[in-house]
C-alpha positions in Angstrom: 71.0 31.2 37.0 71.2 29.0 40.1 74.4 27.4 39.0 75.9 30.8 38.2 75.0 32.1 41.6 76.6 29.0 43.2 79.7 29.4 41.1 79.9 33.1 42.0 79.8 32.4 45.7 82.5 29.7 45.4 84.7 32.0 43.4 84.3 34.8 46.0 85.0 32.5 48.9 88.0 31.0 47.1 89.3 34.5 46.3 89.1 35.7 49.9 90.6 32.5 51.2 93.6 32.6 48.8 94.1 36.3 49.5 94.2 35.7 53.2 96.7 32.8 52.8 99.0 35.0 50.6 98.8 37.9 53.0 99.6 35.6 56.0 102.5 34.0 54.3 103.9 37.4 53.3 103.7 38.7 56.8 105.4 35.6 58.1 108.3 36.3 55.7 108.5 39.9 57.0 106.9 41.7 54.1 105.2 45.1 54.8 101.5 45.0 55.8 100.6 47.6 53.2 102.3 45.6 50.4 100.5 42.4 51.5 97.1 44.2 51.7 97.6 45.5 48.1 98.7 42.0 46.9 95.8 40.3 48.6 93.2 42.6 47.2 94.7 42.3 43.7 94.5 38.5 43.9 90.9 38.5 45.2 89.9 40.7 42.3 91.9 38.8 39.7 90.5 35.4 40.6 87.0 36.4 39.5 86.8 36.3 35.7 85.5 39.7 34.4 84.4 38.2 31.1 82.1 35.6 32.7 78.9 37.8 32.6 79.7 38.8 29.0 80.2 35.1 28.0 77.0 34.1 29.6 75.0 36.8 27.9 76.6 36.0 24.6 75.8 32.3 25.0 72.1 33.1 25.9 71.9 35.5 22.9 73.1 32.7 20.6 70.4 30.4 22.0 67.7 33.0 21.6 68.8 33.5 18.0 68.5 29.8 17.3 65.1 29.8 18.8 64.0 32.7 16.7 64.9 30.7 13.6 62.2 28.2 14.8 59.6 31.0 15.2 60.0 31.3 19.0 60.6 34.9 20.2 62.5 35.0 23.5 61.7 38.3 25.4 64.1 37.7 28.3 67.5 36.1 27.7 67.6 34.1 31.0 64.5 32.2 29.8 66.7 30.4 27.2 68.6 28.6 30.0 65.4 28.0 32.0 63.8 26.5 29.0 66.4 23.8 28.9 65.7 23.0 32.6 61.9 22.5 32.3 60.6 19.4 34.0 56.8 20.0 33.5 54.9 21.6 30.6 51.4 22.8 31.4 49.5 23.2 28.2 46.0 24.4 27.3 44.1 22.0 25.1 42.3 24.1 22.5 44.5 25.5 19.8 47.7 24.1 21.4 47.1 20.4 21.5 44.3 20.5 19.0 43.9 22.1 15.6 41.5 24.8 16.8 39.4 23.9 13.8 35.9 23.6 15.3 33.1 21.8 13.5 29.6 21.2 14.7 28.8 17.5 14.1 25.8 16.9 16.4 22.7 18.9 17.3 20.7 17.6 20.2 17.2 18.9 21.0 14.4 17.7 23.3 15.2 14.0 23.1 16.3 14.0 19.4 19.7 14.0 18.0 20.7 15.2 14.5 24.1 14.3 13.1 25.4 16.7 10.5 27.0 14.4 8.0 29.1 15.3 5.0 26.2 15.0 2.6 24.3 17.6 4.4 27.3 19.9 4.5 27.9 19.6 0.8 24.3 20.7 0.1 24.3 23.4 2.8 24.4 27.1 1.8 27.5 27.6 4.0 29.6 26.3 1.1 27.5 27.6 -1.8 27.1 31.1 -3.2 23.5 30.4 -4.3 20.7 29.2 -2.1 20.8 25.5 -1.7 18.9 23.0 0.5 19.6 23.6 4.2 19.9 21.3 7.1 16.4 22.1 8.3 14.9 21.1 4.9 16.2 17.5 5.2 13.3 15.1 5.3 14.4 13.2 8.4 14.6 16.5 10.4 11.2 17.9 9.4 9.5 17.2 12.7 12.2 18.8 14.8 12.7 21.8 12.4 11.4 24.4 14.9 13.5 23.2 17.8 16.6 23.0 15.6 15.9 26.5 14.2 15.6 27.9 17.8 18.8 26.1 18.8 20.7 27.5 15.8 19.2 30.9 16.3 20.3 31.0 19.9 23.8 29.9 19.0 24.0 32.6 16.3 22.6 35.5 18.4 24.5 34.7 21.7 27.7 35.0 19.8 30.6 37.5 19.3 32.3 36.0 16.3 31.9 36.8 12.6 32.3 34.6 9.5 33.2 35.6 6.0 33.6 33.8 2.8 37.1 33.3 1.4 37.9 31.0 -1.6 34.5 29.3 -1.3 35.0 28.5 2.5 33.8 30.3 5.6 36.6 31.8 7.7 36.0 32.7 11.4 36.9 36.1 12.8 36.9 35.7 16.6 36.6 32.6 18.8 36.6 29.4 16.7 34.0 27.7 18.8 31.6 30.5 18.3 32.5 30.5 14.6 31.5 26.9 14.4 28.0 27.8 15.7 27.6 30.5 13.1 28.7 28.0 10.3 26.2 25.5 11.7 23.5 28.2 11.6 24.3 29.0 8.0 24.2 25.3 7.2 20.7 25.2 8.8 19.5 28.3 6.9 19.7 30.5 10.1 21.9 33.4 9.0 23.1 35.7 11.8 23.2 38.7 9.4 19.5 38.2 8.7 18.3 37.4 12.2 20.2 40.0 14.1 18.3 43.0 12.6 15.1 41.3 13.6 16.4 40.7 17.2 19.1 43.3 17.8 21.2 42.9 20.9 20.6 45.6 23.6 22.7 44.3 26.5 24.7 41.3 27.5 26.4 39.5 30.4 29.9 38.5 29.2 31.3 35.0 29.5 32.9 34.3 32.9 35.1 31.3 33.6 33.5 30.8 36.9 29.9 30.7 35.5 31.0 29.1 32.2 28.1 31.0 30.5 27.4 34.1 28.5 24.0 35.8 28.0 22.8 38.3 25.4 19.5 40.2 25.6 17.5 41.0 22.4 14.5 43.2 21.6 12.1 41.9 18.9 11.8 44.5 16.1 9.7 42.4 13.8 6.5 40.4 13.9 6.9 36.9 15.4 6.3 35.2 12.1 9.3 37.0 10.5 11.7 35.0 12.8 13.0 31.5 12.0 10.9 30.4 15.0 8.0 32.6 16.1 8.7 34.3 19.5 5.9 36.4 21.0 8.1 37.9 23.7 9.3 41.4 23.1 12.5 41.0 25.1 14.3 37.6 25.2 17.6 36.5 26.7 19.7 33.7 25.1 22.3 32.0 27.3 25.1 29.8 26.0 27.6 27.7 27.9 28.6 24.4 29.4 25.6 22.0 29.5 26.0 21.2 33.2 26.1 24.9 34.0 22.9 25.6 32.0 21.1 22.6 33.5 21.6 24.0 37.0 19.8 27.1 35.9 17.0 25.6 33.8 13.5 24.7 35.0 11.8 24.1 31.7 12.5 22.6 28.2 11.4 23.8 24.8 10.0 20.8 22.8 8.8 21.6 19.3 6.9 24.7 20.3 5.8 23.6 23.7 7.4 24.7 27.0 7.2 21.9 29.5 8.7 21.5 33.0 12.0 19.7 33.1 11.7 16.4 34.9 14.4 14.1 36.3 14.1 11.8 33.4 15.0 14.6 30.9 17.9 15.7 33.1 19.2 12.2 33.2 19.0 11.9 29.5 20.8 15.2 28.9 23.5 14.2 31.4 24.0 10.8 29.6 24.1 12.4 26.2 26.5 15.1 27.4 28.8 12.5 28.9 28.7 10.3 25.8 29.6 13.2 23.5 32.3 14.4 25.8 33.7 10.8 26.1 34.1 10.9 22.3 36.2 14.0 22.4 33.5 16.5 21.6 33.2 20.0 23.1 29.6 20.4 24.2 27.8 23.7 24.3 24.2 24.2 25.4 21.7 27.0 24.6 18.8 28.2 26.7 16.5 31.2 26.7 13.9 33.1 28.7 11.7 36.1 28.5 12.9 39.2 30.4 11.4 42.6 31.4 12.7 46.1 30.9 14.3 46.2 34.3 16.4 43.1 33.6 17.3 44.3 30.2 18.6 47.7 31.4 20.7 46.3 34.2 21.3 42.6 33.6 23.0 40.4 36.2 23.7 36.7 36.2 21.6 36.2 39.4 18.5 37.9 37.9 18.7 36.8 34.2 20.4 33.4 34.3 17.7 31.7 36.2 14.4 29.8 35.4 15.9 29.2 31.9 14.1 27.2 29.2 16.6 24.7 27.9 16.7 24.3 24.1 19.4 21.8 23.3 23.2 21.6 22.7 25.9 21.4 20.1 28.5 18.6 19.8 31.7 20.2 18.4 34.8 18.3 17.3 38.3 19.8 17.4 40.8 17.1 16.2 44.2 16.8 17.9 47.2 18.1 16.0 49.0 15.4 14.2 52.4 16.4 15.4 51.5 16.6 19.1 51.7 12.8 19.7 55.3 12.8 18.6 56.1 15.9 20.6 54.6 14.3 23.7 56.7 11.2 23.2 59.8 13.3 22.8 59.1 15.2 26.0 58.7 11.9 27.9 62.0 10.6 26.5 63.6 13.9 27.6 62.2 13.5 31.2 59.7 16.3 30.7 56.1 15.6 32.0 53.3 17.0 29.8 50.2 18.2 31.6 46.9 19.2 30.1 44.9 22.0 31.7 41.5 22.9 30.1 38.1 24.3 30.8 36.4 21.5 28.9 34.4 18.6 30.3 36.5 15.9 32.1 35.5 13.2 29.6 36.5 15.4 26.7 39.9 16.1 28.4 40.4 12.4 29.2 39.7 11.4 25.6 42.1 13.9 24.1 44.8 13.2 26.7 44.6 9.5 26.1 44.7 9.9 22.3 47.8 12.1 22.6 49.6 9.8 25.0 49.6 12.3 27.9 47.9 9.5 30.0 47.8 5.8 29.4 51.2 5.7 27.5 52.4 3.0 29.8 49.6 0.6 28.7 47.7 0.9 32.0 43.9 1.3 32.0 42.7 4.8 32.5 39.5 6.5 33.4 38.4 10.1 33.7 37.3 9.6 37.3 40.8 8.6 38.4 43.0 10.4 35.9 41.3 13.8 35.7 41.2 16.4 38.5 38.3 18.8 38.1 38.2 22.5 39.2 35.5 21.6 41.8 37.8 19.0 43.4 40.8 21.3 43.2 38.9 24.1 44.9 38.3 21.9 47.9 42.1 21.1 48.4 44.4 23.2 50.4 47.9 24.1 49.1 49.6 21.2 50.8 47.1 18.6 49.5 47.3 20.1 46.0 51.1 19.9 46.0 50.9 16.2 46.7 48.1 15.7 44.0 50.0 17.4 41.2 52.7 14.7 41.4 50.0 12.2 40.3 47.8 14.2 38.0 48.4 15.0 34.3 45.0 16.2 33.3 42.9 19.0 34.8 39.4 19.9 33.5 36.8 22.6 34.2 39.5 24.8 35.7 39.5 28.6 36.0 42.5 30.9 35.6 42.8 31.0 39.4 43.1 27.2 39.4 45.9 27.4 36.8 47.8 29.7 39.1 47.5 27.3 42.0 48.6 24.4 39.9 51.8 26.2 38.8 52.6 27.2 42.4 52.0 23.6 43.6 54.4 22.3 40.9 57.0 24.8 41.9 56.5 23.9 45.6 57.4 20.3 44.7 60.6 21.5 43.0 59.4 21.4 39.4 60.6 23.8 36.7 57.2 24.6 35.1 56.4 26.0 31.7 52.9 27.3 31.1 51.1 28.1 27.8 48.1 30.5 27.6 46.3 32.5 25.0 44.0 34.8 27.0 44.3 37.8 29.3 43.0 35.7 32.2 46.0 33.4 31.9 48.4 36.2 32.6 48.8 35.4 36.4 49.7 31.8 35.7 52.0 32.8 32.8 53.8 35.3 35.1 54.1 32.8 38.0 55.5 30.0 35.8 59.3 29.6 35.3 58.6 29.8 31.5 55.5 31.6 30.2 54.6 30.8 26.6 51.9 33.0 25.0 
């Protein structure tokens, strides 16, 4: 478009100049002024090719048709040309760079870690029509069974996904991360379909990218002993979200049936475990709960409900990178296109995946999350000019919100980059619209 605008201006200037020259020469030769005006206007009109817009449209249509054969639908024809001029691709991590095939591999509760190995999965009811042994029935987890059951119950209740059995495997309807929690619950013998009637949801506080948490409030409709873990409270709220976000709101910890104050030693242990799992490429989600009263249940807000939480534990979830992405990243670099990862995950998780895919560290230099990853907190403290300078050096952004994505795209454009942006949620719409190419 820029080159066509430039060509159009040059053609217009050239047409006017040539028309004036012809008219001047004609007048010097004694031709009539009316004849020269008619000739000059004719030349000015004729010098601009009338078929140029049609040729451009036809060429872009051919490009869009070729893209459609590769399962890429182009909504606006000019995007075909812009696509060939992209200098930076801003991509989400989950589902784009990774397979979006979430699997819970670690459960961490009150100082104990349980790794879900393949042997446990094969014996778990998640993959069997008949009742088999569950994760909670394994001998080495007997002492932590109550804490594990409460963690699995919280993950199953504070959840909007559904799972159904197809061809002997569980398929997720909804968010894959939440589906992984439901599958883990089934593997542990905590079935959402059985627990939810006993603790029906009466209200909720939806997930928010700023809080990085969601909360559901439930009313107990059965005796405490009928639940996987006895709960005496009539109304209880379960909160699920980023571990660091939950720790800010937690004052106690649930340890095998006992609620104890959360001390600095426990906070340090959780931070270290969270960092270790994130550094190994896991997505980490924590679960906490608290009793609530009728007033909170009727009009729940984050400020009133998501405070003084009782921390239960957290899930370690793997989402392997797509096999073809490494080659795609290499091809982009060879073509002079810089790939950038933008995710809401932990900085260490983002760093691990980015290094594995070659987004950072492809030149053989040592990398670290502290220096290579820009977090949403750090980004929030920068003004637009500082961010415009930072985007030239940063290829990985973590713990960012949709508003941060919009600022990143604007900063790239301010530095002269042609930016493509991928997104799969409604909140990504502003950044997708701002980008030169929006891929949904």
